[in-house]
ZADO-1210 file (C-alpha; in nm, 4 decimals, padded with zeros to 6 digits):
<atoms>
<atom x="00.0283" y="-00.0156" z="-00.0289" code="MET" pos="1"/>
<atom x="00.3032" y="00.2593" z="00.0442" code="ASP" pos="2"/>
<atom x="00.2498" y="00.3723" z="-00.3327" code="ARG" pos="3"/>
<atom x="-00.0941" y="00.5278" z="-00.2391" code="TRP" pos="4"/>
<atom x="00.0339" y="00.7200" z="00.0676" code="THR" pos="5"/>
<atom x="-00.0976" y="01.0583" z="00.0929" code="ASP" pos="6"/>
<atom x="-00.3218" y="00.9892" z="-00.2034" code="ARG" pos="7"/>
<atom x="-00.7097" y="01.0085" z="-00.2079" code="VAL" pos="8"/>
<atom x="-00.9267" y="00.7312" z="-00.2314" code="VAL" pos="9"/>
<atom x="-01.2902" y="00.7621" z="-00.2385" code="LEU" pos="10"/>
<atom x="-01.5141" y="00.5446" z="-00.0965" code="VAL" pos="11"/>
<atom x="-01.9022" y="00.5710" z="-00.1832" code="THR" pos="12"/>
<atom x="-02.1789" y="00.3961" z="00.0381" code="GLY" pos="13"/>
<atom x="-01.9599" y="00.4321" z="00.3249" code="ALA" pos="14"/>
<atom x="-02.1856" y="00.5000" z="00.6287" code="SER" pos="15"/>
<atom x="-02.2480" y="00.1230" z="00.6582" code="SER" pos="16"/>
<atom x="-02.2033" y="-00.2294" z="00.5620" code="GLY" pos="17"/>
<atom x="-01.9344" y="-00.3293" z="00.2988" code="ILE" pos="18"/>
<atom x="-01.8444" y="00.0660" z="00.2586" code="GLY" pos="19"/>
<atom x="-01.7907" y="00.1199" z="00.6262" code="ARG" pos="20"/>
<atom x="-01.6290" y="-00.1664" z="00.6569" code="SER" pos="21"/>
<atom x="-01.3727" y="-00.0930" z="00.3173" code="ILE" pos="22"/>
<atom x="-01.2960" y="00.3024" z="00.5338" code="VAL" pos="23"/>
<atom x="-01.2121" y="00.1238" z="00.8278" code="VAL" pos="24"/>
<atom x="-00.9914" y="-00.1018" z="00.6474" code="GLU" pos="25"/>
<atom x="-00.8290" y="00.1807" z="00.4735" code="LEU" pos="26"/>
<atom x="-00.7789" y="00.3677" z="00.7957" code="SER" pos="27"/>
<atom x="-00.5056" y="00.1691" z="00.8441" code="LYS" pos="28"/>
<atom x="-00.3145" y="00.3249" z="00.5911" code="TYR" pos="29"/>
<atom x="-00.1808" y="00.6713" z="00.5725" code="PRO" pos="30"/>
<atom x="-00.4336" y="00.7555" z="00.3040" code="LEU" pos="31"/>
<atom x="-00.7015" y="01.0423" z="00.2182" code="LYS" pos="32"/>
<atom x="-01.0227" y="00.8245" z="00.2454" code="VAL" pos="33"/>
<atom x="-01.3237" y="01.0360" z="00.0959" code="VAL" pos="34"/>
<atom x="-01.6294" y="00.8533" z="00.2933" code="ALA" pos="35"/>
<atom x="-01.8929" y="00.9300" z="00.1126" code="VAL" pos="36"/>
<atom x="-02.2980" y="00.8649" z="00.1797" code="ALA" pos="37"/>
<atom x="-02.6447" y="01.0354" z="00.2078" code="ARG" pos="38"/>
<atom x="-02.6415" y="01.0127" z="00.5908" code="ARG" pos="39"/>
<atom x="-02.3788" y="01.2419" z="00.7228" code="ILE" pos="40"/>
<atom x="-02.4748" y="01.1735" z="01.0873" code="ASP" pos="41"/>
<atom x="-02.3019" y="00.8358" z="01.0017" code="LEU" pos="42"/>
<atom x="-01.9920" y="00.9074" z="00.8114" code="ILE" pos="43"/>
<atom x="-01.9227" y="01.2015" z="01.0764" code="GLN" pos="44"/>
<atom x="-01.9720" y="00.9773" z="01.3380" code="GLU" pos="45"/>
<atom x="-01.7180" y="00.6881" z="01.1605" code="LEU" pos="46"/>
<atom x="-01.4779" y="00.9784" z="01.0931" code="SER" pos="47"/>
<atom x="-01.4623" y="01.0700" z="01.4778" code="ASP" pos="48"/>
<atom x="-01.4243" y="00.6690" z="01.5769" code="GLU" pos="49"/>
<atom x="-01.1179" y="00.7098" z="01.3236" code="LEU" pos="50"/>
<atom x="-00.9687" y="01.0146" z="01.4228" code="GLN" pos="51"/>
<atom x="-00.6644" y="00.8724" z="01.5885" code="SER" pos="52"/>
<atom x="-00.6127" y="00.6640" z="01.2513" code="SER" pos="53"/>
<atom x="-00.3137" y="00.6968" z="01.0388" code="VAL" pos="54"/>
<atom x="-00.5215" y="00.7954" z="00.7510" code="ALA" pos="55"/>
<atom x="-00.7372" y="01.1429" z="00.7034" code="LYS" pos="56"/>
<atom x="-01.0993" y="01.0770" z="00.6907" code="ILE" pos="57"/>
<atom x="-01.3136" y="01.3275" z="00.5001" code="PHE" pos="58"/>
<atom x="-01.6813" y="01.2920" z="00.5604" code="PRO" pos="59"/>
<atom x="-01.8876" y="01.4555" z="00.2397" code="VAL" pos="60"/>
<atom x="-02.2942" y="01.3902" z="00.2208" code="GLN" pos="61"/>
<atom x="-02.3957" y="01.2877" z="-00.1817" code="CYS" pos="62"/>
<atom x="-02.6798" y="01.1601" z="-00.2795" code="ASP" pos="63"/>
<atom x="-02.5494" y="00.9275" z="-00.5540" code="LEU" pos="64"/>
<atom x="-02.8837" y="00.9596" z="-00.7782" code="THR" pos="65"/>
<atom x="-02.8062" y="01.3035" z="-00.8341" code="ARG" pos="66"/>
<atom x="-02.5940" y="01.3958" z="-01.0806" code="GLU" pos="67"/>
<atom x="-02.5335" y="01.7193" z="-00.9810" code="SER" pos="68"/>
<atom x="-02.4076" y="01.6530" z="-00.6245" code="GLU" pos="69"/>
<atom x="-02.1817" y="01.4003" z="-00.7269" code="ILE" pos="70"/>
<atom x="-02.0440" y="01.6727" z="-00.9963" code="LEU" pos="71"/>
<atom x="-01.9894" y="01.8864" z="-00.6565" code="ASN" pos="72"/>
<atom x="-01.8538" y="01.5939" z="-00.4427" code="MET" pos="73"/>
<atom x="-01.5513" y="01.5640" z="-00.6890" code="PHE" pos="74"/>
<atom x="-01.5175" y="01.9362" z="-00.7507" code="LYS" pos="75"/>
<atom x="-01.5186" y="01.9953" z="-00.3599" code="TRP" pos="76"/>
<atom x="-01.2742" y="01.7209" z="-00.3241" code="ILE" pos="77"/>
<atom x="-01.0427" y="01.9353" z="-00.6040" code="GLU" pos="78"/>
<atom x="-01.0899" y="02.2548" z="-00.4326" code="THR" pos="79"/>
<atom x="-01.0773" y="02.1524" z="-00.0627" code="THR" pos="80"/>
<atom x="-00.7541" y="01.8461" z="-00.0513" code="ILE" pos="81"/>
<atom x="-00.6462" y="01.9855" z="-00.3975" code="GLY" pos="82"/>
<atom x="-00.5380" y="01.6782" z="-00.5227" code="GLN" pos="83"/>
<atom x="-00.7187" y="01.4020" z="-00.8171" code="GLY" pos="84"/>
<atom x="-00.8690" y="01.1108" z="-00.7300" code="VAL" pos="85"/>
<atom x="-00.6254" y="00.8183" z="-00.7354" code="SER" pos="86"/>
<atom x="-00.8396" y="00.5515" z="-00.6198" code="VAL" pos="87"/>
<atom x="-01.2344" y="00.5074" z="-00.6539" code="THR" pos="88"/>
<atom x="-01.4022" y="00.2548" z="-00.4636" code="ILE" pos="89"/>
<atom x="-01.7800" y="00.2368" z="-00.6146" code="ASN" pos="90"/>
<atom x="-01.9643" y="00.0488" z="-00.3187" code="ASN" pos="91"/>
<atom x="-02.2798" y="00.2428" z="-00.3352" code="ALA" pos="92"/>
<atom x="-02.5960" y="00.0338" z="-00.4013" code="GLY" pos="93"/>
<atom x="-02.8980" y="-00.0790" z="-00.3236" code="THR" pos="94"/>
<atom x="-03.1640" y="-00.4031" z="-00.3136" code="MET" pos="95"/>
<atom x="-03.5178" y="-00.3525" z="-00.3364" code="ILE" pos="96"/>
<atom x="-03.7554" y="-00.6818" z="-00.3449" code="LYS" pos="97"/>
<atom x="-03.9576" y="-00.5754" z="-00.6768" code="SER" pos="98"/>
<atom x="-04.1504" y="-00.7985" z="-00.9125" code="LYS" pos="99"/>
<atom x="-04.1533" y="-00.7340" z="-01.2980" code="ILE" pos="100"/>
<atom x="-04.5027" y="-00.8724" z="-01.3028" code="LEU" pos="101"/>
<atom x="-04.6398" y="-00.6659" z="-01.0477" code="ASP" pos="102"/>
<atom x="-04.3613" y="-00.3592" z="-00.8991" code="GLY" pos="103"/>
<atom x="-04.3277" y="-00.0346" z="-00.8878" code="GLU" pos="104"/>
<atom x="-04.1359" y="00.1552" z="-01.1909" code="THR" pos="105"/>
<atom x="-03.9849" y="00.3971" z="-00.9007" code="ASN" pos="106"/>
<atom x="-03.8780" y="00.1300" z="-00.7569" code="ASP" pos="107"/>
<atom x="-03.7043" y="-00.0296" z="-01.0568" code="TRP" pos="108"/>
<atom x="-03.5731" y="00.3381" z="-01.1862" code="ARG" pos="109"/>
<atom x="-03.3972" y="00.3893" z="-00.8485" code="TYR" pos="110"/>
<atom x="-03.2287" y="00.0588" z="-00.8770" code="LEU" pos="111"/>
<atom x="-03.0821" y="00.1711" z="-01.1953" code="PHE" pos="112"/>
<atom x="-03.0396" y="00.4701" z="-01.0849" code="ASP" pos="113"/>
<atom x="-02.7754" y="00.3802" z="-00.7884" code="LEU" pos="114"/>
<atom x="-02.6651" y="00.0554" z="-00.9129" code="ASN" pos="115"/>
<atom x="-02.5661" y="00.1643" z="-01.3014" code="VAL" pos="116"/>
<atom x="-02.5911" y="00.5365" z="-01.3985" code="ILE" pos="117"/>
<atom x="-02.4240" y="00.6866" z="-01.0490" code="ALA" pos="118"/>
<atom x="-02.1747" y="00.4403" z="-01.1064" code="VAL" pos="119"/>
<atom x="-02.1052" y="00.5285" z="-01.4527" code="THR" pos="120"/>
<atom x="-02.1066" y="00.8724" z="-01.3574" code="ILE" pos="121"/>
<atom x="-01.8364" y="00.8012" z="-01.0688" code="CYS" pos="122"/>
<atom x="-01.6408" y="00.6527" z="-01.3056" code="CYS" pos="123"/>
<atom x="-01.6393" y="00.8925" z="-01.5568" code="ARG" pos="124"/>
<atom x="-01.5582" y="01.1638" z="-01.3058" code="GLU" pos="125"/>
<atom x="-01.2567" y="00.9666" z="-01.1793" code="SER" pos="126"/>
<atom x="-01.1323" y="00.9603" z="-01.5146" code="TYR" pos="127"/>
<atom x="-01.1301" y="01.3230" z="-01.5546" code="LYS" pos="128"/>
<atom x="-00.9670" y="01.3656" z="-01.2215" code="SER" pos="129"/>
<atom x="-00.6882" y="01.1519" z="-01.2502" code="MET" pos="130"/>
<atom x="-00.6463" y="01.2695" z="-01.5943" code="ASN" pos="131"/>
<atom x="-00.6391" y="01.6241" z="-01.5029" code="LYS" pos="132"/>
<atom x="-00.3586" y="01.5581" z="-01.2261" code="TYR" pos="133"/>
<atom x="-00.1827" y="01.3081" z="-01.3874" code="GLY" pos="134"/>
<atom x="-00.2535" y="01.0094" z="-01.2457" code="ILE" pos="135"/>
<atom x="-00.1367" y="00.7440" z="-01.4642" code="LEU" pos="136"/>
<atom x="-00.1507" y="00.4577" z="-01.1942" code="ASP" pos="137"/>
<atom x="-00.5579" y="00.4853" z="-01.0924" code="GLY" pos="138"/>
<atom x="-00.7286" y="00.2332" z="-00.9553" code="HIS" pos="139"/>
<atom x="-01.1286" y="00.1869" z="-01.0450" code="ILE" pos="140"/>
<atom x="-01.3055" y="-00.0374" z="-00.8126" code="ILE" pos="141"/>
<atom x="-01.6426" y="-00.1674" z="-00.8449" code="ASN" pos="142"/>
<atom x="-01.7995" y="-00.3537" z="-00.5620" code="ILE" pos="143"/>
<atom x="-02.0630" y="-00.5536" z="-00.7598" code="ASN" pos="144"/>
<atom x="-02.2426" y="-00.9007" z="-00.6541" code="SER" pos="145"/>
<atom x="-02.2476" y="-01.2475" z="-00.7662" code="THR" pos="146"/>
<atom x="-02.6069" y="-01.1306" z="-00.8797" code="ALA" pos="147"/>
<atom x="-02.4150" y="-00.9846" z="-01.1675" code="GLY" pos="148"/>
<atom x="-02.3326" y="-01.3287" z="-01.2970" code="TYR" pos="149"/>
<atom x="-02.5988" y="-01.5607" z="-01.1981" code="THR" pos="150"/>
<atom x="-02.9520" y="-01.5293" z="-01.2219" code="LEU" pos="151"/>
<atom x="-03.1187" y="-01.5262" z="-00.8600" code="LEU" pos="152"/>
<atom x="-03.3838" y="-01.7824" z="-00.7800" code="PRO" pos="153"/>
<atom x="-03.6076" y="-01.5792" z="-00.5289" code="THR" pos="154"/>
<atom x="-03.9004" y="-01.4257" z="-00.7034" code="SER" pos="155"/>
<atom x="-03.8683" y="-01.0213" z="-00.6964" code="GLY" pos="156"/>
<atom x="-03.5009" y="-01.0104" z="-00.7440" code="GLN" pos="157"/>
<atom x="-03.4661" y="-01.0027" z="-01.1247" code="LYS" pos="158"/>
<atom x="-03.4677" y="-00.6328" z="-01.1624" code="VAL" pos="159"/>
<atom x="-03.1684" y="-00.5852" z="-00.9038" code="TYR" pos="160"/>
<atom x="-03.0262" y="-00.8774" z="-01.0635" code="ASN" pos="161"/>
<atom x="-03.0433" y="-00.7159" z="-01.3903" code="SER" pos="162"/>
<atom x="-02.8948" y="-00.3862" z="-01.2734" code="SER" pos="163"/>
<atom x="-02.5752" y="-00.5848" z="-01.1383" code="LYS" pos="164"/>
<atom x="-02.5510" y="-00.7732" z="-01.4727" code="THR" pos="165"/>
<atom x="-02.5289" y="-00.4266" z="-01.6365" code="ALA" pos="166"/>
<atom x="-02.2595" y="-00.3254" z="-01.3753" code="LEU" pos="167"/>
<atom x="-02.0804" y="-00.6262" z="-01.4807" code="THR" pos="168"/>
<atom x="-02.0662" y="-00.4930" z="-01.8513" code="TYR" pos="169"/>
<atom x="-02.0399" y="-00.1837" z="-01.7529" code="LEU" pos="170"/>
<atom x="-01.6996" y="-00.2361" z="-01.5534" code="THR" pos="171"/>
<atom x="-01.5411" y="-00.4536" z="-01.8716" code="GLU" pos="172"/>
<atom x="-01.6776" y="-00.2315" z="-02.1191" code="GLY" pos="173"/>
<atom x="-01.4919" y="00.0642" z="-01.8784" code="LEU" pos="174"/>
<atom x="-01.1554" y="-00.1444" z="-01.9278" code="ARG" pos="175"/>
<atom x="-01.2479" y="-00.1762" z="-02.3219" code="HIS" pos="176"/>
<atom x="-01.2661" y="00.2026" z="-02.3381" code="GLU" pos="177"/>
<atom x="-00.9572" y="00.2874" z="-02.1076" code="LEU" pos="178"/>
<atom x="-00.7315" y="00.0489" z="-02.3085" code="ALA" pos="179"/>
<atom x="-00.8643" y="00.2111" z="-02.6521" code="HIS" pos="180"/>
<atom x="-00.7565" y="00.5618" z="-02.4777" code="ALA" pos="181"/>
<atom x="-00.3893" y="00.4159" z="-02.3926" code="GLY" pos="182"/>
<atom x="-00.4458" y="00.4183" z="-02.0515" code="SER" pos="183"/>
<atom x="-00.3273" y="00.2231" z="-01.7724" code="LYS" pos="184"/>
<atom x="-00.5543" y="00.3202" z="-01.4781" code="ILE" pos="185"/>
<atom x="-00.6589" y="-00.0581" z="-01.3307" code="LYS" pos="186"/>
<atom x="-01.0171" y="-00.1489" z="-01.3107" code="VAL" pos="187"/>
<atom x="-01.1292" y="-00.4637" z="-01.0888" code="THR" pos="188"/>
<atom x="-01.4712" y="-00.6158" z="-01.0170" code="SER" pos="189"/>
<atom x="-01.5232" y="-00.7273" z="-00.6666" code="ILE" pos="190"/>
<atom x="-01.8188" y="-00.9859" z="-00.6643" code="ASN" pos="191"/>
<atom x="-01.9004" y="-01.1272" z="-00.2901" code="PRO" pos="192"/>
<atom x="-02.1953" y="-01.3628" z="-00.2528" code="GLY" pos="193"/>
<atom x="-02.4339" y="-01.3233" z="00.0695" code="LYS" pos="194"/>
<atom x="-02.3057" y="-01.0469" z="00.3207" code="VAL" pos="195"/>
<atom x="-02.4536" y="-00.9693" z="00.6334" code="ASN" pos="196"/>
<atom x="-02.5526" y="-00.5637" z="00.5450" code="SER" pos="197"/>
<atom x="-02.8529" y="-00.3797" z="00.5355" code="GLU" pos="198"/>
<atom x="-02.8780" y="-00.4336" z="00.1893" code="ALA" pos="199"/>
<atom x="-02.9418" y="-00.8104" z="00.2200" code="VAL" pos="200"/>
<atom x="-03.1524" y="-00.7700" z="00.5294" code="GLY" pos="201"/>
<atom x="-03.3729" y="-00.5076" z="00.3279" code="SER" pos="202"/>
<atom x="-03.4860" y="-00.7910" z="00.1025" code="VAL" pos="203"/>
<atom x="-03.4789" y="-01.0623" z="00.3505" code="ARG" pos="204"/>
<atom x="-03.6469" y="-00.9389" z="00.6532" code="GLY" pos="205"/>
<atom x="-03.3126" y="-00.8865" z="00.7921" code="ASN" pos="206"/>
<atom x="-03.2775" y="-01.2476" z="00.7945" code="GLU" pos="207"/>
<atom x="-02.9256" y="-01.3308" z="00.8011" code="LYS" pos="208"/>
<atom x="-02.8385" y="-01.6463" z="00.6095" code="SER" pos="209"/>
<atom x="-02.5547" y="-01.9054" z="00.7723" code="THR" pos="210"/>
<atom x="-02.3680" y="-01.8643" z="00.4627" code="LEU" pos="211"/>
<atom x="-02.3242" y="-01.4724" z="00.4834" code="SER" pos="212"/>
<atom x="-01.9799" y="-01.3269" z="00.5391" code="MET" pos="213"/>
<atom x="-01.9009" y="-01.0485" z="00.7162" code="LYS" pos="214"/>
<atom x="-01.8371" y="-00.6841" z="00.5508" code="PRO" pos="215"/>
<atom x="-01.5109" y="-00.7105" z="00.6668" code="GLU" pos="216"/>
<atom x="-01.4179" y="-00.9882" z="00.4176" code="ARG" pos="217"/>
<atom x="-01.4675" y="-00.8035" z="00.1326" code="VAL" pos="218"/>
<atom x="-01.3265" y="-00.4969" z="00.2662" code="ALA" pos="219"/>
<atom x="-01.0340" y="-00.7043" z="00.2927" code="SER" pos="220"/>
<atom x="-01.0477" y="-00.7933" z="-00.0949" code="MET" pos="221"/>
<atom x="-01.0027" y="-00.4373" z="-00.1836" code="VAL" pos="222"/>
<atom x="-00.6377" y="-00.3989" z="-00.0338" code="ILE" pos="223"/>
<atom x="-00.5279" y="-00.7209" z="-00.2102" code="VAL" pos="224"/>
<atom x="-00.6689" y="-00.5442" z="-00.5318" code="ALA" pos="225"/>
<atom x="-00.4875" y="-00.2349" z="-00.4499" code="LEU" pos="226"/>
<atom x="-00.1559" y="-00.4038" z="-00.3786" code="THR" pos="227"/>
<atom x="-00.0943" y="-00.5981" z="-00.6868" code="GLN" pos="228"/>
<atom x="00.2502" y="-00.5243" z="-00.8948" code="PRO" pos="229"/>
<atom x="00.1883" y="-00.2283" z="-01.1112" code="ILE" pos="230"/>
<atom x="00.1847" y="-00.4465" z="-01.4509" code="ASP" pos="231"/>
<atom x="-00.1081" y="-00.6915" z="-01.2684" code="VAL" pos="232"/>
<atom x="-00.4606" y="-00.6203" z="-01.2230" code="VAL" pos="233"/>
<atom x="-00.7140" y="-00.8430" z="-01.0562" code="ILE" pos="234"/>
<atom x="-00.9902" y="-00.7597" z="-01.3109" code="GLY" pos="235"/>
<atom x="-01.2613" y="-01.0385" z="-01.1426" code="GLU" pos="236"/>
<atom x="-01.2619" y="-01.1119" z="-00.8031" code="LEU" pos="237"/>
<atom x="-01.5383" y="-01.3203" z="-00.6691" code="THR" pos="238"/>
<atom x="-01.5644" y="-01.3787" z="-00.2768" code="VAL" pos="239"/>
<atom x="-01.7845" y="-01.6583" z="-00.1258" code="LEU" pos="240"/>
<atom x="-01.8632" y="-01.8021" z="00.2136" code="SER" pos="241"/>
<atom x="-01.6945" y="-02.1613" z="00.2311" code="VAL" pos="242"/>
<atom x="-01.9577" y="-02.3752" z="00.1221" code="GLY" pos="243"/>
<atom x="-02.1878" y="-02.1445" z="-00.0721" code="GLU" pos="244"/>
<atom x="-02.2279" y="-02.1689" z="-00.4626" code="THR" pos="245"/>
<atom x="-02.2563" y="-01.9367" z="-00.7162" code="MET" pos="246"/>
<atom x="-02.5648" y="-02.0307" z="-00.8904" code="GLN" pos="247"/>
<atom x="-02.8914" y="-02.1594" z="-00.6332" code="THR" pos="248"/>
<atom x="-03.1949" y="-02.2844" z="-00.8078" code="TYR" pos="249"/>
<atom x="-03.5694" y="-02.2361" z="-00.6717" code="PRO" pos="250"/>
<atom x="-03.7872" y="-02.5563" z="-00.6246" code="PRO" pos="251"/>
<atom x="-04.0135" y="-02.6472" z="-00.8766" code="PRO" pos="252"/>
<atom x="-04.3738" y="-02.5186" z="-00.8954" code="ILE" pos="253"/>
<atom x="-04.4896" y="-02.6418" z="-01.1549" code="ILE" pos="254"/>
<atom x="-04.6805" y="-02.9718" z="-01.2126" code="SER" pos="255"/>
<atom x="-04.5971" y="-03.1430" z="-01.5410" code="LEU" pos="256"/>
<atom x="-04.8148" y="-03.4081" z="-01.4645" code="LYS" pos="257"/>
</atoms>
């Protein structure tokens, strides 16, 4: 982690779950961590808790479903810290149980606004920031999900499933565009299975699977990605609890008699 010393690391969705754990993990190193969330009180509390750490934590309030607030966030980093973003960790996301058959349009729109559009904007603005400040070895990490690679079995999760699949192609597409531009900025997708977090609880009524991992396990994978040699990138990193499988299947509900 030495090469990231005193450089800016942006973490979205930092107020709870995986995002909070990522900030805590990063606080072990001498970094400038910009912790972003809608709930400023929670990230301020986190910043206060980590006050004695070697990292400098900058809590920033931002609703990532509003492009203007994302643009203001990047402008704030530039004017307040005086540096470009060296690492962006797009962690913010949501699960909403909403069926295709009778779900609410606003739920679907919010899923894609936060899980896809916000990430796309943050990728674009990160690239601009890195270019402006001559950061040639930047790194963009998207916290995706195994739901971006396999179909979830539960009814009501298909639109969420679709948003994560979109993120999978978005991340690979970003690699393509960077390669075409001759950029050496790294792009990593970290794909956890079931995680004990608010997002999981919102779908399962706070039920915690025995195969759900702690958010800290996912946070540790961010360090793995960031500490690879300069000429190596971990493109895809899938993290599962022991005993968990990528694909699960629902019980049959149609009789073929």
